[in-house]
N, C-alpha and C positions, 0 to 999 in steps of 0.2 A: 723555364721562360717559354712562353708561347710564341711561335713564329707566326708573324702576321704578314701575309703576302701584300706587298705594296700595291697601290692602285693610283693611277693617274687618269683622270677623266676629263675630256674636253667638251664643254658645253658651247655648242655653236650658236645657241640662242636663235633669233630670227634672221639668220644670215645664210646665204648660199643658194645656188640653183643646181640643177641636176648635174650638168657637165663638170662644173667646178667642184661640187661636193664629192662626186665619185672620184675625180682625179686626186683630190686631197686625201680621201680615204685610202685609195690604192697606193699612194706614195707612202703613207704611214704603215699600211699593211706590209709593203715590201721592206721597210725599215725594220719592222718587228720580226719578219721572217728571217731576214739576213743577220740579225743581231746574234752575236756569239752566245750571249747570255742575257735574255731580256730581264731587266731588273725589277719589273713591275707588270701587273696587269694593265693593259692600255685600252681605254674605252673612248669612243667618240659618240656624242649625243647630238645628232643632226636634227633639223626641223622634221616634223612628222611626215611631210611629203617626200623627204629624202631617205627615210629609214629603210624602206624596202630596197631601192637601188643600191644604197651604200652597203647594206647587209649582203646582197648578192655579189657585189664587187669584191668584198673582203672575205667571202666564205672560204674556209679552209686555212685561213691565216690566223695568227695569234691575236689579231686586232678584234676587239669586241665592240658591240654596238649597244647603245642605250637610248631611251626616250627622255624627253625633257619634262614630261608630266603625264599623268594618267587620271582617269576618273575612278572614283571608288566603286561605282556600280559595274556589274558585269555586262549589262545591256540596258537599254531604255531610251526614253525621249529626252536626250541630252544633246541638243544640236551643237555641233562643233567640237564635241568632246571625243576622246579616244579611250577605250577600255584597256585595262592592263593586258588582257588576253589578246587583244588586237596587236599590241606592241610585241608581245612574245611571238605571235604568229609571224610577224614581219621580220623577226630575227633579233630582237632585243634580249639581252641578258641582264641589263640594269635599267633603272628608271629613276630620274631625279624627282623628288617630291619635296614640297615646302620651300622651294627657292624663294628668297626674299622678294623677288619681283612678282612672283605669284601671290605671295601673302599681301604685298602692297597693292598691286594692280587689280587683283581679283578677290580681295577680302578673305583669303583662305585662313582658317583658324588652325590651331594645333590639332583639334579633333578631326578636321578635314584631312590634314596631313597624315595623321595616324591611320585613318580609313583608307587613304590611297596606298599607304605602305602595306597594309594588310592585303589589299587587292593585288598589289605587285607580287607579294610572296605567294599568294594563292595561284597566281598565274605562272609561277616558276622563275620570277625575276627578283634580284636583290634591289631593294629601294635605297637610294642615296638620300638620306634625310637631312635637309639643310636647317641649320639653326644659326642665330647670330643677333647681336644687339645693335641698336642705332647709336649714333654719335652722342645724342642727348643722354641716353641710358648709360653709356660709358662715362660721360662727364659727370653724371650724378653718382657714380660709384655703384651702379646697379647691374653692371655687365654680367657678373657671375650669377646673380640671382635670376636675371632674365633668361640667360642661356640654360640654366638648370631647370627652370620652369618649362621652357620650351621642350627640353629634352624629355622630361617626364611625360608631358602630354602628347608629344609627337611620336613617341615610341610605344604608346599604349597598345597592348596586345601583340607587340613585336618581339618581346624579350622572353616571354614565358613559353619557349619552344624547346624541343629536344635538340641536343647538340648537333645532330645531323641535319637539322633544318637550315634553310637559307637565313643567313644573318644579315640584318640591315647594316648599312654603312652610314656613319655620321659624318657630315661635312660642316665644319665650323666656318662660317663666312660672316665676319663682322660687316654689317650693312654699309658702314662708312668707308669700307675699303673695296667695295665691289664696283669695278669700272671707273674708279676715281684716279687710278694711278698711285694711290696711297695704300701701302700695305701696313699691317700691324707690325710692330717691332718684334724681333725674335723673342724677347722677354715676354711680351704680351701674348704671343702665340703659345709659347711653352707653358705659361701659367694656365691659360684657358684650356689647353688640351689636357693638362694634368687634372684640372678640376672636372672636366667632362668625364675622363676615365674613372675618377673617383666616384662621380655621381652615378655612372653606369653600374658600378659595383653595388651602390646603395639600392639601385632599382632592381637588382637581382639578376642582371644580365652577366654573361661571361665577359667581364670588362677587359680582361687581358687578351681575349681572342677577337674583340671587335675592332674594326679599323676606323680611325678618325682622320679625315682629310682636312687640309686647310685650303680655303679659297678666299680670294680677294686680291686682285691685281698681282697674281703669281705670274712671273715672266722668266725669260731665260737668264736675266741678270740676278734675280734674287732667289731662284729656285733652290740652288745648292745649299744656301744658308738655312732656308726654311725647312727643307726636307731632311736636314741633318739633326733637327731638333728631336728631343725625346718625345714620344707619344704622337708624333706626326707621321702618319702612315701613308701619306701621299697627298695629292692635290686635286682640287676641282678647279679647272682652268677655263677662263672665259675667252677674252679677246686673243690671247696668245695661242689658243688652240686652232685658230683659223689660218695659221701659217705653219706649214709642215716642219720647217727647220726650227722655228721657235719652240713648237710643241715638243719636238724630239729632243731638243736641248733640255727641256724640263724633265722628260722621261729619263734621260741619261745622267741627269744631275744626281739621281739616287745612287748612292755608293753601297 
């Protein structure tokens, strides 16, 4: 049985200013450092303007830093965009790609997501590749088909690598559960994660070694039940990651 290191990542989205963001990161870094046995990799993904000061503030601690998005190109005339190498230089070890809000608000396709994932790996970062179905797709019984199609296209070029290469992380986030306060049931989560892992094996990846996170209104109250499920290797946390105590409760919910 392959041991998969658990991962809890906090997506701060477009929240925070320098003083508050650095204070939050420092508090989490101190908790990670003082923990007798840290049960997971812990990552914070602040807005782009805060990455550098946050990375400097937590340097030398177990707390890791990630970006919320990157561009697929190394450089060029892409006003407002940030290249993967820029994030890595600022101190990121991870970057989220393909979040449903990026897909919805910026029209990002699976091909765009895969290109960003490849750029992240080339820059030395692990991409956290987000997939998930809408409420209508689930109601029509299409959830598994939609998620597997997203998985196939969004991981294009990311699985045919040597075992020593950086592995992408998959984050299953049902769109209807993001920021709504409604989480998928344990049964729904377990079933989808099992389907995802089975599909990763079909795609030729090392399915047992890849981490699959759950995201979608994960909080201190439901984290223990979700993180105890088979094939759930951690969580991608939104709103609850903005409060140190709540986020730490999710981290320590991993047994």
